[in-house]
N, C-alpha and C positions, 0 to 999 in steps of 0.2 A: 721640531716635530721629527718624530722617529717613525720609521716606515719598517714593519716586520717583513722579514724575507718573504714569506708568503704572500705578502700584498704586492711584491714586486712581480708576479707571474702575470703575464700578459692577460691572459684569458681570466683569471680571476678578477683583474681590474675593470675587464669589460663586462665580466658577468655582473658588476655592480651597476651596469646601464643596460640592462636586459630590455627595457622598453625600446631604446635607441636600436639596438642590434635587432630586434624584432621587427621593428618599422624597415631597417634596411633589407631584411630577409624578406619581409612583404612585398616591399617595392620591387626586390629582384624578382619575387614569382611572376608579378603583374609584367614586369619588362620582358621576362622570357617566353611569356604567354603571348604578348602581343608582337613578339618578334616573329611569330609565324604569319603575321601579316601580310608580308610581301610574298612569302611563298604561297600561301592560300589565293591571294590576288591573281597571280601569275597563272596559277592552276585553273581558275575560273576564266581568266581571259583567254587562254588557249584552247580549253576544253568545252567551254560553252558560248562565252561571247562571239569568237572568231567565227566557228561553225554556223552559230545562230545569226549573226550579223545583227544583234539586238543592240541599238546604240542606249536606249534608255537604261538596259541592263549595265553597260558599261558605265554610264553616268551614275548611276547608284552605287554601284561596286566603288568607282572613285571617292565618291562622297564618303562612303563607309570608312574606306582606307584612310583617307585624311582624317577623319575624326580619331581613328584608332591610332595613328602615328602621332598625334598631338597628345592623346592620353600616354602613350607610350613615353614621349617626351617628359610630360609632368612626373612621371614616376621615376625617370631617369635622373631628371635635376633634384627630385625628392631624396633620392637615396644616396647623390652625391653632396647633397646639403646636411644629411643626417650625419653620413660619415665625417664631414668637416667638424660637425660639433660634437662628435665622439673624440676627435683628436684635440678640441678644446677642453672637453671634460677631463681627458687624460693629462693635459697640462695644469689644469686646476688641481688634480689631485695630487701630481708629483713634483709642479714647478716649485712652489715655495719649499716643499722638502728637500729638493735637491740644491736650493739656495742655501737653506739652512746647513746642510752637509758640506758645502763647498766653503761656506764662511766659518765653519767650525776650525779653532785653531788646533784642536788635536786630529785633524787630519792632514797628512803631509802630501798636500796637493800643491803642484805648481801651477803657476798662472795660466800656463797653457793648458794643463789638464782639467782646471776649473771650468775654463771657455769650452773644452772639449765635451764635459759633461753636460753644459747647456746645449751645445750643438747636436748632442747625442739625442737629447730630447724634441729639440726641433725637426729632425731629420723623421722620428717617428711620428710626430704630429703631422708635418708635411706628407708623409706617405700616406696616412689615413685619410687626410683630406684631398688626395688625388684620386684618378680614375683606376689605380693600380688594384686596391682591395676589391673592386667589383669583380675582378676576375675570380676571386676567391668564392663569391655568391654564385657566380655564373657556371663556374667549372661543373657543379654537380648537375647541370642540365646538359652536359654533352651526353651521356647514354640516353636521355629523352629524345634528343635530336637525332642521334644514331637510330634509335629504335624507329622511328617516322621514316628515315631513309631506307631501312629494312621493308618496312611497309609499303614503301614506294616499289620497290624491288630488291631481291635479295642481292643481286650484284651492284647495285648503287649502295647498299648498305654496309657490304664488304669492301668496297673501295674507299668509302668514307672512313670506316674502322680504320684501314689500313694507315691512311692519310693522318688521321688522329694519332695514332700512334707513334708514327715518324715525329710529328710536331711535339709530342710530350717527350720523345727520347731528346730532340732538341734542346727543350727546357730543361730537362735533367743535366744534360750535356752543359748548358749554360751555368748552371748552379756549381757543377764540379769544378769547372775552370775559372770562375769569376770568384769563389770564395776566397782564396789566397791572395787574389789581386787586390780585393777590397782591404783586406788586413792589411797588405803592404802599403798600398794608397794611403790608408789611414795612419798608419805610423810615419810614413814619409812626411804627411802633411803636418803632424804634431811636432816632429823635429824641427821641421822648417819654421812654423810658427812659435817656437820656443826662442830659436835664434832672432826672429823677429822682434820678438818681446823683449829679449836680453837688449837687443841694439836700441831699441826705443828707451828702455829704463837707464841705459847708460850712455845714453848719446852724446853727453858733454864728454865724459872720460874718453870714449872712443876716438872721438875728433881731436880732443887735445893731445892725446898720446900718441896719434898717427896710426891707430889700430883700423882704420875705416877698411884699407884695401884687406886686410886679413880677415876681418869680420865679415866684408861683402863677399869674400871669396867662399867661406865657409856658407854663408847662406845662399850662394849661388849653386852650391854644391848639393845641398840640401834640396833646394829647389828644383834642380834637374832630376834629382830623385825621385821626388814628387810628380813633377809634370810627366816623366817617363812612365812610373807606374799608373798615372792617371790616365796616360794614354793607352797604354796596354790594355787597361780596362775597357775605356771607350770603344777602342776597334775590336775587341772581344764581343761586346754587347751589340756594337754596331753590325758586325759580321754574322751573329746569330739572328739579329733582329732581320737583317736583309735575307739571309737564308730561308728564314721561316715566311717572311713576306712573298719570295719569290716561289718558295715550294705550295704555297697556300694558292697562288695564281696558276700554278701548274695543276695542282689538283682541281683547282674549278674548271679550268678549262678541260681537264681530263674526264671529269665527271659529267660534263656536257658532251664529251665525245662517246662515253658509256651509254648516256642516255639516249643519244643519237642513235646508236647501235641498236638500241633496245627499240626505239620507235621503228627504224628501218626493218626489224623482225619483228613488229607489231606486238611487242612485249611491254611496251609503255606509251603514253600519250606524250605528246609535245609539251603539254602542261606539266607533267611528272617531271620531264627533263629539266624544265627551267626551274620549278620549285625546288628539286632536290640540290640544285646549285646553289640556291639561296640558302637552303636549310644546312648543307654542308659549312658553307661560309660562316653562317651563324653559330654552329656548332663547334668550330675552330677558333672562332673569335677570342673567347677568354685565354686560350693558350697563347695565341699571339700578343695578346695585350700582356701576359704575363711576361713573355720573353722582352717586349717592348719596354718594361717597366722594371726588369729585373735588377738592374744597377741599383734604382731606388730602393727597391724592396730588399736587396742584400746590404745596402747601407743602413736601412732601418733596422733591419735584424740584428746587423753589428752593434748598432748603437744602442739596442734595448738589451744586447748582453752585456754590453758595459756598464749600463745601468744597474743591472742586477747585480754583476761583479762588484759594482760600487757599495752596494746596501748589503752584501751577503753577510757582513760582521754585525749589522745592525739587530737588535732584539726586537721584541714586540713592543707596540706602543704601551706606555706605561701612564698611569694617573698621576697628575702633577703632585709634587712633593706637598706635604703638609707646609703650611705657612707659617715660618719661623718669625718671631719678634726680630727687629733690627738689633744688629750686634752692637754693644757699647762698652765691652769689657777688656776684651783679651783677643791675641792672635797667638796659636800654638803650632808648632811643626813637630810632629811625632816621629822620629825614625823614618824620615823621608828618603825614598830612593825614586829618581826619575830620569827620564831620557827624553829624546825629542820623541815627536808623534809617530806612531807605526815603527818604533825602533824597541826591542827588547834590551838593547845594550844601555846601561844607565851612564849617564856622565855626572850624576850627583847622587851621594850616598851619606847615610848617617847624620842627616842634617835634623838638629834637636835644638830648638829655642822657643822662648815665649817672649812676648811683649804684652804689655798693659796700657790701658786708655791713656792718650797724653804722652806716650813715649815715641821715639823717633830712633829708627835705627839706621846706621851708614853701612854699606857693604863695599869692601875693597878688596883687592887683590890683583894679581897679574893677569894679562891677558889669556884667556881661554881657563880661568879658574872656575868658571861657572856662574858667575855673579848674575849675567841675564838671563841664564837659564833657572835660576832660583827665583828670579822676579816673576818670570812666567809661570812657574810651578805655584808661587804664594797667591797669584791672581786666578788660578785655575785654567790658565790657557794651555798647559802641558797636562797631560795625564800623569797620573802616580803609578810606578812601579809596585810600590810598597809605601806603608807608613800613612799619616793623615796630615792634611792641614785644616786647623779649625779655627772658627771664630765663635766666640763665647762657648765653645766647648762642642759645637756642632761642625761635622765634617762638610768641607764645601759640595760635596755630592749631595747633602741633604737640602739643597737649594736648587731651584731651576736656574738657568743661565741667566734669564730675566730678573729673577728676584735678586739674585747674588749680584748682578750688575749694578742695583741701585745702591749698593752698600761699599763698592769698589771704584777708585778712582785710579786708572793707569795710564801713564806716560809711557810709552814703548821707547826702546833706542832709535827706531827708525819711524819717523813720524809721516803719516799719510793722512790728510784731510779728505773727505768726501765731496763729491760735487753736490753743492747746495750752499745756502747763505751762512755767512759767519755764524748767525744766531742759531742756526740749525746745526751746525758742526758743534758750538759750545753745548747745544742743548740735548745733544746725543740723537737728535732727529726725533724727540719724543712729539707727538702731536698735541696741539694746544698748550705747548710750555709756556710757563708765566715768565713775562719779561723781566720781572724782578729779579728771578733766580738766574736767568742768563747774564744780567747786568753784575749783580752780586759775584758771579764766578770770573766774569772779566775783571772786576775791581780786585778781587783777590790776586788774579794773576797780573794785575797792575797793567792790563793793555785796554781799559775802557778807552782812554783819550786816543790810542793809538787806531782802535776800529772807528771811532767818530771821525777821524780824519781820511777813512777810505771813502771812494767815491759814493756808496749808498750806506755808508754807517754798518750797522748790524745785518742790514739786506743785502749787503756787497754778495755777489755771488763768486763761490771759488770753485776751482777745479777746470776741466777743459771747456774753454771759451770764457772763463770768469776771469776774475782779478788774479794776478799771481803774487803771492806773498814770498817774502825772504825766508830763509831756513830758520833765521832766529823767530821772526813774525809766527811760522808755521808751528814752531816748538811752543811758543807762549799761547797761541789758541788751543793747542792740545792739552797744555797745562790747565788752562780755564775750563776744558771739557773734564779733564780728570777731578776739578775742584767742583764740578757742577753739582748743586743741591747737598754738599756737605757728606760725602762719602765717609763711613766711619774709617776704612782701610784705603789710604794713599799710596801707590808704589809707582815711583819715578826713576826711569832707567836712564842714567846719564843725563839728567834733564837741562843741564848748563852746557852741553856739547856746542851748542851753535849760540849761545848767549854773549852779549856784550855786558859791560859792567852794570848797565842800568838793569838788563835782564836777571842778571845774578843778583841784584839788590831784591827785585820783585820775587825770585823765587825764595830768597831767604824769608821773605816776609810771609810767603804763602806756607812754607814750612812750619813755620811760628804758628800761623793761624790754626793751622790744622791741629797741632799739640794744644793749643790753648782752648780749642771747643771739645777736647776730648777724645780726638781722633787718633789713630797710629798713622805714623808716616814711615817709609821704607824709602831710602835713597841709595841707589847704585852709583857711586862716585867715582870717578878719575881725577877729580880736581880736591885737593884737601881741604880747600877754604870752606866748603861747603858744609864739612863735617862739624863746624863750630856751633851749629843750631841742632845737632842730634846729641841724644844722651848715651847711645850705644853704638858700639862700632864691632862690626865683624870682618874678619880676615879670612878670604876664602884661597884654598890651594887645591888644584887638581880635583875639584868637585867636592871638597870636604871642608868642613869648618875649622879652620886652623887655630883661630881666636875668636873669642866673643867675651865682651865685659864692658864696663863704663868706658866712655871716650878717653878720658885723661890717661887712664890705665893703659889701654890697648897703644894710644898714639905714644906715650912714653916709652913703650916697649919696642915700638917701630923705629923711633927716633935714630938709633945707631945703624939699622941697615939703610935708611935713607941717605946717610952720610956715605954709604958704601955705593950708592946708586943701584940698588934693587929693591926700590919703595915699591910697595903694592898699587900705588895709584896710577895705572896704567890703562890704558884704553884697551 
């Protein structure tokens, strides 16, 4: 799912949910009008009830006030609930697209950066569901309340306006000071989380090689930087929040003093004195709310900014490509130049070769020669800088990723199974997958019997909290996943790196089965034995094809080099 850059504009997305925003605005109008209840009540009590001594009037006013406060509470709850739903609508609009983006292999995101993207969306959604955004809808009412204060008396209006200007200045000061602190805190957190993730991923190697103290110290340093940045931000927001609260209390007491002075000089009534205090408090409430939630607002704004930056290179949404027939005849690479995602520097150049249905290719070469890179390019995991990869004459880009995936089986060098059952992993998590197809793939990989011996067979849960497979078992389950539903092109990157003799025998049978049914199989090899089941061999060096041809011819040419211990079958 692609998102156009224009669609990432916050207000454009909210504009697509005008009814919800209008609902919040209407609720805010009702809330702010009903906020006059307290001021008008005190005005009536001090100027009418007390002088007249009318208890029935007081009781009647109390009943009206209670009713109005209940209505105000209903509207306040309503707008908070609508804002929460707007956050959910935003998540529904962007959540899946963000997952598709971070899960795309041509985006060079670290695991920490991928988690940060999701956290950014969570921050935006969380802020929208909080009381913070209500300040945006209440702030336009500040001049209205200031105008009422002027109606009470010009001195009261001037005093309240001066106080509002000071609080607004505090809000702006908070924005200026907190902006850099939020950026530093987010950067420090990401650095710490990357160390945490690395420690988790490499826990065994770190422990075995005695690296825990060193890595622990690096983590502690990064954590100290993050905590220090977070503490400075919390101190600033807390300081400004306390300052605004204290200043507002001073203002509220001061306006009572101004009102009392006016009452003494018979320029105002006691009711106006009390009502103006309540009125000013309400007028300044949005500013105080904004300052109190400033940290969350800035974090949400920074998160949204990162989301916009993430998608800035995305083009507009395009229609799904025309559905092409399933490939069944050839694979061709034409003048391919490619490199890692987000890199303009190629590590593969001038790659040209073709394979026909029923053929198998072994790719060998020294470490760093580009074997695994080529495998990623062939399956479409890496973008091309030039040239084309074609199946039956159609470039890979002419298929959608979902459609292309049905015709490709890929076993990467590093095997990761997802949290789910064995059957789900083999079937690529397709809903309503046919059990016969799952079992067939397992049998092709020769792991059917092994799966049956697991605690719950094909329904055995894998991943966090599930059954732990050995490296060889994971590789064979991943091989079954690559063979699921007989894809035309099967690419295996060092598929026997964790296999024992029985596993290698099963792998050889799987390779033979792909060729026998008219598929194309490509194997990145570091053990020569596996090449005996392949027709063609390619030798790579420094990102280019050094030799390509029939297996016997290429292996015969490499034999003297193997005697001098420079054989290319290295990992």
